[in-house]
C-alpha positions as CSV (number, residue, x, y, z in Angstrom):
1,M,-37.4,3.5,49.2
2,S,-36.1,6.7,47.8
3,L,-33.5,6.8,45.0
4,S,-30.9,8.3,47.3
5,T,-31.2,5.6,49.9
6,L,-28.9,3.2,48.0
7,T,-26.0,5.6,47.7
8,T,-24.8,5.4,51.2
9,R,-21.1,4.6,51.4
10,P,-18.5,5.3,54.1
11,R,-17.4,8.9,54.0
12,R,-14.9,11.0,55.8
13,T,-17.3,13.2,57.6
14,G,-17.9,14.5,61.1
15,V,-20.6,11.9,61.5
16,S,-19.1,8.5,62.2
17,S,-20.2,5.5,60.3
18,P,-19.7,1.9,61.5
19,T,-16.7,1.7,59.2
20,D,-15.0,4.9,60.3
21,T,-11.7,4.7,62.2
22,P,-12.1,6.2,65.7
23,S,-9.9,9.2,66.5
24,L,-6.9,8.9,68.8
25,K,-9.0,10.5,71.5
26,S,-11.8,8.0,71.2
27,R,-9.5,5.1,71.0
28,S,-7.7,6.1,74.2
29,V,-11.1,6.5,76.0
30,E,-12.2,3.1,74.8
31,T,-8.9,1.5,75.9
32,L,-9.1,3.1,79.4
33,A,-12.7,2.2,79.8
34,A,-12.5,-1.5,78.8
35,P,-11.4,-3.9,81.6
36,A,-9.5,-7.0,80.7
37,P,-12.0,-9.8,80.1
38,D,-12.0,-12.8,82.4
39,A,-12.6,-16.4,81.2
40,A,-16.4,-16.2,81.7
41,T,-16.7,-13.0,79.8
42,A,-14.6,-14.4,77.0
43,A,-16.8,-17.5,76.8
44,A,-19.9,-15.4,76.7
45,S,-18.4,-13.3,74.0
46,T,-17.6,-16.3,71.9
47,A,-21.1,-17.7,72.3
48,A,-22.6,-14.4,71.4
49,A,-20.4,-14.2,68.3
50,A,-21.5,-17.7,67.2
51,A,-25.1,-16.8,67.7
52,D,-24.7,-13.6,65.7
53,Q,-22.9,-15.2,62.8
54,P,-26.1,-16.3,60.9
55,K,-27.5,-12.8,61.4
56,S,-24.2,-11.3,60.1
57,L,-24.2,-13.5,57.0
58,F,-27.8,-12.5,56.3
59,M,-27.0,-8.8,56.7
60,A,-24.0,-9.2,54.5
61,F,-26.1,-10.9,51.8
62,Y,-28.8,-8.2,52.2
63,E,-26.3,-5.3,52.0
64,N,-24.2,-6.6,49.1
65,V,-26.7,-8.4,47.0
66,I,-30.2,-7.0,47.7
67,H,-29.4,-3.4,48.8
68,R,-26.5,-2.7,46.4
69,T,-27.4,-4.8,43.4
70,V,-31.0,-6.0,43.1
71,A,-32.5,-2.8,44.4
72,P,-30.7,-0.5,42.0
73,L,-31.6,-2.7,39.1
74,F,-35.2,-2.8,40.1
75,L,-35.3,1.0,40.5
76,M,-33.7,1.6,37.2
77,L,-36.2,-0.6,35.5
78,A,-39.1,1.0,37.3
79,T,-38.0,4.5,36.5
80,L,-37.5,3.5,32.9
81,L,-41.2,2.6,32.7
82,W,-42.6,5.5,34.7
83,V,-42.1,8.5,32.4
84,P,-43.7,7.2,29.2
85,F,-46.6,5.8,31.1
86,C,-47.0,9.1,33.0
87,I,-47.0,11.2,29.9
88,H,-49.4,8.8,28.1
89,T,-51.8,8.9,31.1
90,V,-52.0,12.7,31.3
91,T,-52.2,13.3,27.6
92,Q,-54.2,10.3,26.3
93,L,-56.0,8.7,29.3
94,D,-57.7,11.8,30.9
95,G,-55.1,11.8,33.7
96,S,-56.6,8.6,35.2
97,Y,-54.3,6.1,36.9
98,A,-57.3,3.6,36.9
99,R,-57.4,3.8,33.1
100,L,-53.6,3.3,33.0
101,I,-54.0,0.1,35.0
102,E,-56.7,-1.1,32.7
103,F,-54.6,-0.2,29.6
104,I,-51.6,-2.2,30.9
105,A,-53.8,-5.1,32.0
106,S,-55.4,-5.3,28.5
107,E,-52.3,-4.8,26.4
108,G,-49.7,-6.4,28.6
109,L,-46.7,-4.5,30.1
110,V,-44.4,-4.8,27.1
111,N,-47.0,-4.0,24.4
112,A,-48.4,-1.1,26.5
113,Y,-44.9,0.3,26.8
114,R,-44.4,0.0,23.0
115,K,-47.6,2.0,22.4
116,C,-46.4,4.7,24.8
117,Y,-43.1,5.0,23.1
118,V,-43.1,7.5,20.2
119,A,-40.0,7.6,18.1
120,P,-38.3,11.1,18.2
121,D,-38.1,13.1,15.0
122,A,-36.0,16.0,13.8
123,T,-38.2,18.5,15.8
124,T,-37.5,16.5,19.0
125,Y,-33.8,16.6,18.5
126,G,-34.0,20.3,17.6
127,I,-36.0,21.3,20.7
128,L,-33.6,19.4,23.1
129,I,-30.4,20.7,21.4
130,V,-31.5,24.3,21.3
131,F,-32.6,24.2,24.9
132,S,-29.4,22.5,26.1
133,V,-27.1,24.8,24.1
134,F,-29.1,27.9,25.2
135,Q,-28.7,27.1,28.8
136,L,-25.0,26.4,28.4
137,V,-24.5,29.8,26.8
138,L,-26.4,31.5,29.5
139,M,-24.4,29.7,32.2
140,F,-21.1,31.1,30.9
141,A,-22.2,34.4,29.2
142,L,-24.4,36.0,31.8
143,P,-22.6,38.0,34.5
144,G,-22.6,36.9,38.1
145,R,-20.4,36.9,41.2
146,R,-18.0,34.0,41.7
147,V,-19.1,31.9,44.7
148,A,-17.0,29.2,46.4
149,G,-19.0,26.1,47.3
150,P,-18.4,23.9,50.4
151,E,-15.1,22.0,50.4
152,S,-15.5,18.4,49.6
153,E,-14.2,15.5,51.6
154,G,-11.4,15.1,49.2
155,G,-10.4,18.8,49.6
156,F,-11.9,20.2,46.4
157,T,-13.8,23.5,46.4
158,P,-16.1,24.0,43.4
159,I,-16.5,27.6,42.1
160,Y,-19.9,28.7,40.8
161,R,-21.0,31.7,38.8
162,A,-24.2,33.0,40.6
163,N,-26.3,34.1,37.7
164,G,-29.3,31.8,38.2
165,V,-31.9,34.7,38.5
166,A,-30.6,36.2,35.2
167,A,-30.7,32.9,33.4
168,Y,-34.2,32.2,34.8
169,L,-35.6,35.6,33.6
170,V,-33.9,35.4,30.2
171,T,-35.3,31.9,29.7
172,C,-38.9,32.8,30.6
173,I,-38.9,36.1,28.6
174,S,-37.3,34.5,25.6
175,L,-39.8,31.6,25.6
176,V,-42.8,34.0,25.5
177,A,-41.1,36.4,23.0
178,V,-40.2,33.5,20.6
179,H,-43.8,32.3,20.6
180,F,-45.7,35.7,20.2
181,S,-43.2,37.0,17.7
182,G,-44.0,34.1,15.4
183,L,-40.4,32.6,15.3
184,F,-41.6,29.3,16.7
185,D,-44.9,27.9,18.0
186,V,-44.0,27.0,21.5
187,S,-47.1,24.9,21.9
188,R,-45.5,22.4,19.6
189,V,-43.3,21.4,22.6
190,Y,-46.4,20.1,24.3
191,D,-47.3,18.0,21.2
192,Q,-43.8,16.7,21.2
193,L,-43.8,15.5,24.9
194,P,-44.1,11.7,24.1
195,Q,-41.1,12.0,21.6
196,I,-39.1,14.2,24.0
197,F,-39.4,11.7,26.9
198,S,-38.9,8.7,24.5
199,L,-35.5,10.3,23.8
200,T,-34.5,11.5,27.2
201,V,-35.2,8.2,29.0
202,P,-32.7,6.1,27.0
203,G,-30.5,9.1,26.6
204,I,-29.7,9.2,30.3
205,F,-28.4,5.7,30.2
206,V,-25.9,6.7,27.6
207,F,-25.0,9.8,29.5
208,C,-24.5,7.9,32.8
209,L,-22.4,5.3,30.9
210,L,-20.1,8.1,29.8
211,L,-20.0,9.4,33.4
212,Y,-19.1,6.0,34.6
213,V,-16.3,5.6,32.1
214,K,-15.0,9.1,32.7
215,G,-15.0,8.6,36.5
216,A,-13.1,5.3,36.2
217,L,-10.5,6.5,33.7
218,L,-10.3,10.3,33.8
219,P,-11.7,11.6,37.1
220,S,-11.7,15.3,37.7
221,N,-9.9,16.9,40.7
222,R,-7.6,14.0,41.3
223,H,-4.9,15.9,43.2
224,S,-5.6,17.1,46.7
225,S,-3.2,18.6,49.3
226,K,-5.7,17.6,52.0
227,L,-5.1,13.9,51.5
228,A,-2.0,12.0,52.6
229,P,0.2,10.4,49.8
230,G,-1.5,7.2,48.7
231,E,-4.8,8.0,50.5
232,D,-7.9,7.2,48.4
233,N,-9.8,10.3,47.3
234,P,-13.4,10.0,48.5
235,D,-14.6,12.3,45.7
236,F,-14.3,9.6,43.0
237,G,-13.6,6.0,42.5
238,L,-15.2,2.6,42.0
239,S,-16.7,0.4,44.7
240,G,-16.1,-2.9,42.8
241,N,-19.9,-3.2,42.1
242,P,-20.4,-1.8,38.5
243,I,-24.2,-1.7,39.0
244,L,-24.0,0.4,42.1
245,D,-21.3,2.6,40.6
246,F,-23.5,3.2,37.5
247,Y,-26.5,4.0,39.7
248,A,-24.8,6.1,42.4
249,G,-22.0,7.6,40.3
250,T,-18.3,7.5,40.2
251,E,-17.5,11.3,40.7
252,L,-18.7,13.9,43.1
253,Y,-17.9,16.9,40.8
254,P,-17.3,15.7,37.2
255,Y,-15.9,18.4,34.9
256,I,-15.4,18.7,31.1
257,G,-12.9,21.5,30.8
258,P,-14.5,24.4,32.7
259,L,-18.0,22.9,32.6
260,N,-19.2,21.6,36.0
261,L,-21.5,18.9,34.9
262,K,-23.3,18.6,38.2
263,F,-24.2,22.3,38.4
264,Y,-25.2,22.4,34.7
265,T,-27.4,19.3,34.8
266,N,-29.0,20.1,38.1
267,C,-29.7,23.8,37.9
268,R,-29.4,24.9,34.2
269,W,-31.0,21.8,32.7
270,G,-33.2,20.0,35.2
271,M,-34.6,22.9,37.3
272,M,-34.9,25.2,34.2
273,T,-37.2,22.7,32.5
274,W,-39.7,23.3,35.2
275,P,-40.5,27.0,34.3
276,T,-40.0,26.3,30.7
277,L,-42.6,23.5,30.6
278,I,-45.3,25.2,32.7
279,I,-45.1,28.2,30.4
280,V,-45.4,25.9,27.4
281,Y,-48.5,24.3,29.0
282,A,-50.0,27.8,29.6
283,I,-49.4,28.8,26.0
284,K,-50.9,25.5,24.8
285,Q,-54.1,26.1,26.8
286,Y,-54.2,29.7,25.5
287,T,-53.8,28.4,21.9
288,M,-56.6,25.9,22.4
289,L,-59.1,28.1,24.3
290,G,-58.1,31.6,23.3
291,H,-57.6,32.5,27.0
292,L,-56.1,31.1,30.2
293,S,-58.3,29.5,32.8
294,N,-58.1,30.9,36.3
295,P,-56.6,27.7,37.8
296,M,-53.8,27.9,35.2
297,I,-53.1,31.5,36.0
298,M,-53.1,30.8,39.7
299,S,-50.9,27.7,39.5
300,V,-48.4,29.0,37.0
301,T,-48.0,32.3,38.8
302,I,-47.3,30.7,42.2
303,Q,-44.9,28.3,40.7
304,L,-43.0,31.0,38.8
305,V,-42.6,33.0,41.9
306,Y,-41.4,29.9,43.8
307,L,-38.9,29.1,41.1
308,F,-37.6,32.7,41.1
309,K,-37.0,32.1,44.8
310,F,-35.1,28.9,44.0
311,F,-32.8,30.6,41.5
312,H,-32.3,33.5,43.9
313,W,-31.2,30.9,46.5
314,E,-29.4,28.7,44.0
315,M,-26.0,29.0,45.8
316,G,-27.7,27.7,48.9
317,Y,-28.9,24.7,47.0
318,M,-25.3,23.9,46.0
319,A,-24.5,23.5,49.7
320,T,-27.3,21.0,50.4
321,L,-26.6,17.3,51.4
322,D,-27.6,16.0,47.9
323,I,-25.0,18.2,46.2
324,M,-22.2,17.9,48.8
325,H,-22.3,14.2,49.3
326,D,-24.0,12.4,46.4
327,R,-22.1,11.6,43.3
328,L,-23.5,12.3,39.8
329,G,-24.9,9.0,38.7
330,Y,-28.1,7.5,37.4
331,Y,-30.3,8.3,40.4
332,I,-29.5,12.0,40.2
333,C,-29.5,12.1,36.4
334,W,-32.9,10.4,36.2
335,G,-34.3,13.0,38.6
336,I,-32.8,15.8,36.6
337,F,-33.7,14.7,33.1
338,C,-37.0,12.8,33.7
339,L,-38.5,13.3,37.2
340,V,-38.4,17.1,37.3
341,P,-39.8,17.7,33.8
342,S,-42.5,15.0,34.1
343,L,-43.7,14.8,37.7
344,Y,-42.9,18.3,39.0
345,T,-44.9,19.9,36.1
346,L,-47.6,17.2,36.0
347,C,-50.4,19.2,37.7
348,T,-49.9,22.0,35.1
349,N,-49.8,19.5,32.3
350,Y,-53.1,18.1,33.5
351,L,-54.7,21.5,33.3
352,V,-54.1,21.8,29.5
353,N,-57.0,19.4,28.8
354,H,-58.9,20.0,32.0
355,P,-59.6,23.8,32.0
356,Y,-61.6,24.0,35.2
357,E,-62.9,27.4,36.2
358,I,-62.8,29.2,39.5
359,S,-64.0,32.7,40.3
360,N,-61.8,35.7,39.8
361,L,-61.9,36.4,43.5
362,T,-60.9,32.8,44.4
363,C,-58.0,33.0,41.8
364,F,-56.8,36.3,43.3
365,L,-57.0,35.2,46.9
366,G,-55.4,31.8,46.2
367,T,-52.6,33.4,44.2
368,V,-51.9,36.0,47.0
369,F,-52.0,33.2,49.6
370,G,-49.6,31.0,47.6
371,I,-47.1,33.8,47.0
372,S,-47.3,34.7,50.7
373,L,-46.3,31.1,51.5
374,V,-43.3,31.4,49.2
375,A,-42.3,34.6,50.8
376,L,-42.7,33.2,54.3
377,E,-40.7,30.1,53.5
378,Y,-37.9,32.3,52.2
379,H,-38.1,34.4,55.4
380,I,-37.8,31.1,57.4
381,D,-34.7,30.1,55.5
382,M,-33.1,33.5,55.9
383,E,-34.0,33.6,59.6
384,R,-31.6,30.7,60.2
385,V,-28.9,32.2,57.8
386,H,-28.9,35.6,59.6
387,F,-28.8,33.8,63.0
388,R,-25.7,31.9,62.0
389,N,-24.1,35.0,60.4
390,A,-24.7,37.0,63.6
391,K,-23.6,34.1,65.8
392,G,-26.8,34.2,67.7
393,K,-26.4,37.9,68.8
394,D,-29.2,39.4,66.7
395,K,-32.8,39.5,68.0
396,I,-35.5,37.2,66.6
397,W,-39.1,38.0,67.3
398,G,-37.9,40.8,69.6
399,R,-35.5,38.9,71.8
400,L,-32.1,37.2,71.7
401,P,-32.9,33.7,70.3
402,R,-32.7,30.5,72.3
403,H,-30.1,28.2,70.8
404,V,-27.9,25.3,71.5
405,V,-24.1,25.5,71.3
406,A,-23.3,22.1,69.8
407,K,-19.7,20.9,69.7
408,Y,-18.6,18.1,67.4
409,I,-15.5,16.4,66.0
410,A,-14.9,17.3,62.3
411,A,-13.4,15.0,59.7
412,D,-9.9,16.3,60.3
413,G,-10.2,15.4,64.0
414,T,-10.6,19.0,65.3
415,E,-13.4,20.1,67.6
416,R,-15.8,22.5,66.0
417,T,-19.0,24.3,67.1
418,S,-22.4,24.8,65.5
419,L,-25.3,26.9,66.7
420,L,-28.7,25.2,66.6
421,L,-31.5,27.8,66.4
422,A,-34.4,27.0,68.7
423,D,-36.4,30.2,68.5
424,G,-38.5,32.1,66.0
425,F,-40.1,29.8,63.4
426,W,-37.3,27.3,64.1
427,G,-38.7,27.1,67.7
428,L,-42.0,25.8,66.4
429,S,-40.6,22.6,64.8
430,R,-37.2,21.3,63.8
431,H,-38.1,21.1,60.1
432,I,-40.7,23.9,59.7
433,N,-39.4,24.7,56.2
434,Y,-40.6,21.3,55.0
435,A,-44.1,22.0,56.3
436,F,-44.3,25.2,54.3
437,E,-42.8,23.5,51.2
438,I,-45.6,20.9,51.3
439,A,-48.3,23.5,52.0
440,M,-47.1,25.6,49.1
441,T,-47.2,22.7,46.6
442,F,-50.8,21.8,47.8
443,V,-52.0,25.4,47.2
444,W,-50.8,25.5,43.6
445,T,-52.5,22.1,43.0
446,V,-55.8,22.4,44.8
447,P,-57.6,24.5,42.1
448,F,-57.6,21.4,39.9
449,Q,-60.4,19.8,42.0
450,F,-60.4,16.2,43.0
451,N,-61.7,14.2,40.0
452,H,-58.4,12.3,39.7
453,I,-55.4,11.8,42.0
454,M,-52.9,12.4,39.2
455,P,-52.6,16.2,39.7
456,Y,-51.7,15.5,43.3
457,S,-48.9,13.1,42.4
458,Y,-46.2,15.6,43.0
459,V,-47.7,16.7,46.4
460,I,-47.7,13.0,47.5
461,F,-44.2,12.4,46.2
462,L,-42.8,15.5,47.8
463,T,-44.4,14.6,51.2
464,G,-42.8,11.2,51.1
465,L,-39.5,12.6,49.9
466,L,-39.4,15.3,52.7
467,L,-40.4,12.8,55.4
468,H,-37.6,10.5,54.3
469,R,-35.2,13.5,54.2
470,L,-36.4,14.5,57.7
471,Y,-35.5,11.1,59.0
472,R,-32.1,11.2,57.3
473,D,-31.5,14.7,58.8
474,E,-32.5,13.5,62.3
475,V,-30.1,10.5,62.2
476,R,-27.2,12.6,60.8
477,C,-27.6,15.4,63.3
478,S,-28.1,12.9,66.2
479,Q,-24.9,11.1,65.3
480,K,-23.0,14.4,64.7
481,Y,-24.0,16.4,67.7
482,G,-24.9,13.6,70.2
483,E,-26.1,15.0,73.6
484,H,-26.3,18.5,72.2
485,Y,-28.9,17.4,69.7
486,E,-30.9,15.7,72.5
487,E,-30.9,19.1,74.2
488,Y,-32.1,20.7,71.0
489,R,-34.9,18.1,70.7
490,R,-36.1,19.0,74.2
491,L,-36.2,22.7,73.3
492,V,-38.0,22.0,70.0
493,P,-40.0,18.8,70.5
494,Y,-41.9,18.7,67.2
495,Y,-40.5,17.3,63.9
496,L,-42.7,19.1,61.3
497,I,-46.1,20.5,62.4
498,P,-46.2,22.3,65.8
499,Y,-48.4,20.5,68.4
500,V,-49.2,17.7,65.9
501,F,-46.0,15.9,64.7
């Protein structure tokens, strides 16, 4: 079960949920199509309803108690334990999950957790405060064009400053300059990892509690001309279940003055910790060995190019499903503040104390291959963007592209049209970009050999995450486009890997 699975709530979208009110058109169709029931039909319906009642009660119990209360509590507890154990394993237990299991079995869960917890000191607070403030300053100070994000269901349109590439480059260059100028030994950040995560893990509970209270008492963007007077705004509010609201969030786009907390925490904090930490790990290895191992050079180079691509595409990320539909609550915050800096950088962290060597030629060819995959994935994404901008009239692979004209009913009841690309790379599989994402991650991990599974934790996690997202995408598109999506499936029969899956 992914963290995002539990956040499903009825929304005013073009995709109908079981709780959505049908449009006038659909109601009239249903009325005309349904004949008046006779006595036998009515009796059969009554019997069927009676037979379904136990099942309905069970589903209600599952949905309200298990799915929306017990599962969030379990996931919050599990995620609370994950990060300290993860960092302890990679820094103290040779990156071996088997030794972690032995450690927990011998010490007991509570005592093992206590030993993994390292109280933060002044240096810990200093590192986190300087990083947070620095990213905040870059977010507002660096130039960038103003970009309007997608309009929310409540009628709010977030405005972003597109300066991600500049912030990324300034962060990376500043980190290296600070270390080699002697202002601060950046390798100390590696030594502080247990303290840093011992602070961020409980810190997100405090942050999410503040988000919960703010969303309940002072939600942002309360007024919308799109909604009728008295109509609930789907961008914020409480469900009546405080555990679910804490976990899933109470606001879609919480603001403090001009500060968009969702944008800052996702892109300027969470994603910016990724390049920051892999550079820290490279500097730590350089400090220990006096040089960088070839696997470290290969892995860090590919990741830095990949992250440059991400920040170049940052405005596209702000139009993804997670940003447009999921509120800022615990499950997003844990991913931002804990999962990205711990799991996403885990393979590079592992290399600090495992300086394997590969030949210069292997390093060069592997780096070129990895960067080529990054460039190819970007080309695949842009292929679809250019297709939509050209409305299917520009050639792809030397010909006008095959596509499906898919009509659907939008949230406001109007009929709209989307073009589904079924040619070029997007004619090979419906989620070809996910295949390249997984392949890319594997390439920057494979130089670490196969002595332990820990370096491959992110590859495994990402594969599961994208397969789950693939399933969500398929369900959403099938509901949204109906028979048009079935036609698209016939044109592009493979989910992920052409001729395989």
